[in-house]
N, C-alpha and C positions, 0 to 999 in steps of 0.2 A: 553726345548723340552722333549717329552716323547717317549721312544722307546717301540715298541711292544716286548713282551716276546721272540718271535722267529724272529731272523734276518737270513733270508734264503740267501744262497750264491749259485749262479749258476756258476759252472766252465765250461767254453766252452769245455775243453778237455774231459769232460764226455759225450759229445753229438756228434752224427755223423754229424749233420748239424744244420742250423739255425731253420729249422722247428721243429726239435726234441727239441731244446732249448726253443722255444716258447710254444710248447705243455706242456713241464714240468712246465714252468712259469705259464701258465694258470691253470694247475692242482693245483699248490701251492696257487694261488689266490683263487681258489674254496675251498681250505682247510683252508682259513682264513688268509693267509700271506698278509701283507700290506707293507712290506719293503723287498726289494730284491737287492742284490749286484750282478752285472755282473763282472765276473773275467775271464780274458783271458791272460795267461802268455806266450803263444806261438805264437799267431797271430801277423801279422804286423799291423801298425796303420790303413791302409785302410780296412783290413779285420775286425778289431775290430770295426771301425766306422760303417761299413755296418751292422754288426751283431747287434750292439747296437741300431742303428736306426730302424732296423727291430723289435727288442724287444720292443722299445718304441711304435712303430706303432701297433704291435699286442696286446699290453696290454693297450694302451690308457693311461688315467690319473687315472686308478683305483688303482695305486700302486706307492709308492715312489721307484725310481730306483737310485741306487748308482753305480758309475763307480769305479772300482778298479784301482788304480795307476795314471790314466791319467786325469788330470784336463782339458786339452784342449779337449779331446774327450767327457768328461762330458758335456761341453758346446755345442759342435758340435752335439751331439746326443739328446740334450734336456733333459738330466737327472736331477735329483733333488739334486745330491751331489756327492762328490768324497771321496774315502777312500785311504789314502796313508800310506806306510810303512816306516820303518826306513831308507831304502836305496833309497826311491823315492824322488820326489820333496818335499822340506820342507813344513811344514804347512803354514808358512808365504807366501811362493811362490805359493802354491796351492790357498790360500785365495785371493791373488792378481789376479789370473786367474778367479776364479769363483765368486768373489764378496762376499758381506755380506749375501745375501739372501739364497744361497744354503748351504746344509749341508756339513760339513767337518768332517771326521772321521780319527783317527790316531791309528796305531798299536803300541803296546808296548810289551816288553817281560820280563821286570824286574822292580823292584821298582824305580831305578834311572831313567830309560826311562819314566816311568809313571809320576814321579814327574816333570820332564822337560815338558812332554806333557801337564800337567795340566796348565802350564803357557801360552800355546798357545791359538789361537782362535778356536781350534777344538771344535765342538759341542758335540762330544762323543769320548770316548777312548776305544780301544779294548786291552785286555790283554790275553796272552796265549803263548804257548799252555798249557791249563789246564791239559789235558791228552795227552798221545802219539797219534800222528796223522799221517796218511798216505797221507794227502793232500798237503804236502809241501816236496820238494826234500831234503832240508837241514833245518829241523826244529830247532828252538831254544830249549834250555833245558826246560823240563816240569816243570811248577811251582806248580802244584797240587792245592788242595783246600785251603791249608794254604797260598800259594802265592796269591791266589785270595782274601782271607780275608785281607791280608796285603795291597793289591792294593786298596781295598775298602776304607781303612782308609786314603789313600793318595790323594783322589780326591772327589769332590762333583759332578763332571760331570757324565752323564750317562755312565755306564760301561758295555761293551760287552765282555763276555767270549767266547774264541774260542779255538779249538783244541781237537779233540777226543770226542766231546760232542754228546751224543745219548739220545734216549728216556729213556734208563736205568739209566743214571746219571744226566740228566738235572735238576731234582728237587733239588738235593744237590748243584748244581752249583748256582742256584738262591738263595738258602738258605745261601750260603756262601758270598753273597753280590753283585752278578751280577744283572744288570737290564734286560739284555737280553742274550740269548745264540745264537751264530752264528753257523750254521750247514750247512755242505756240503753233506757228504757221507750218512748220515742217512735220507736224503730226496730224494735220487735218485730212490729208488724202491717205486712204488705207492706213488708219491708225495702228492696227495690230502689226502689220508688216513694217511700218515706219519705226515703231517702238523697238521691234526685234532687231532691226538694222542698227539703231542707235546703240543698243546694248552690245551687239556684236562688235561694233567699232570701238566701244569704250571699255571692253573687257580688259 
């Protein structure tokens, strides 16, 4: 599989309602985004499913949609894959739910976790936080660019760098071995323009 350089993440907590979420998603698509993760850490399963289905409906099949954490909701909403963390359903458990055809991503935060993740059926691995981030309540220790370079040497799977990545530092992240950069905060203002700038920098 080949990942686009920009892995956009839409965090539901950043939007007032589903309409605002869909507007931002459409702006990102207009800016060139082809892979989008829907993340909702505070809603209940019913709210998440309703929002995810609305997202799928308003975007059609113009983009790959990844569900954060919930393999069951990934299937129910007609998404293209699920991304799980270290405290979520295991990669094996998630794979049993979604089958072989859908994408499976797995978050890691240090070399040991990454080495273990490399043995799973995950299609791609995420590593971070590369830099300090405000998007998580209790973030793991920052690994820096050196940690990213170390991670690159431990897997041949596509590698997504996450955590504090902006237009100002994304180029050095890719040069340190990441295949893609996952971004939340730096896409919130003027999503289309921001996405276009990321792609221009990462060409």
